[in-house]
C-alpha positions as a Markdown table, in Angstrom:
| # | Residue | x | y | z |
|---|---|---|---|---|
| 1 | Met | -19.0 | -142.7 | 163.7 |
| 2 | Phe | -17.1 | -144.2 | 166.7 |
| 3 | Phe | -17.5 | -140.9 | 168.3 |
| 4 | Leu | -20.8 | -140.3 | 168.0 |
| 5 | Tyr | -21.6 | -143.7 | 169.4 |
| 6 | Arg | -19.7 | -143.5 | 172.3 |
| 7 | Thr | -21.0 | -140.0 | 172.4 |
| 8 | Ile | -25.2 | -142.0 | 172.3 |
| 9 | Leu | -23.9 | -144.2 | 175.0 |
| 10 | Ala | -22.2 | -142.3 | 177.7 |
| 11 | Tyr | -26.5 | -140.1 | 177.0 |
| 12 | Leu | -28.3 | -143.2 | 177.6 |
| 13 | Ile | -25.9 | -144.2 | 180.6 |
| 14 | Ala | -26.4 | -140.8 | 182.1 |
| 15 | Ile | -29.9 | -140.3 | 182.1 |
| 16 | Phe | -30.3 | -145.0 | 183.2 |
| 17 | Cys | -28.2 | -143.4 | 186.3 |
| 18 | Gly | -30.6 | -140.2 | 186.4 |
| 19 | Ala | -33.4 | -142.4 | 186.7 |
| 20 | Leu | -32.0 | -144.9 | 189.2 |
| 21 | Val | -30.8 | -141.8 | 191.5 |
| 22 | Ser | -34.1 | -140.2 | 191.4 |
| 23 | Ser | -36.3 | -143.4 | 191.8 |
| 24 | Ser | -33.7 | -144.3 | 194.8 |
| 25 | Val | -34.5 | -140.3 | 195.8 |
């Protein structure tokens, strides 16, 4: 369960960073 939570968290962070980069460019 912890591994699944970590995977989802990393996925959300990746999406957030991607949105941040695309909005700044």
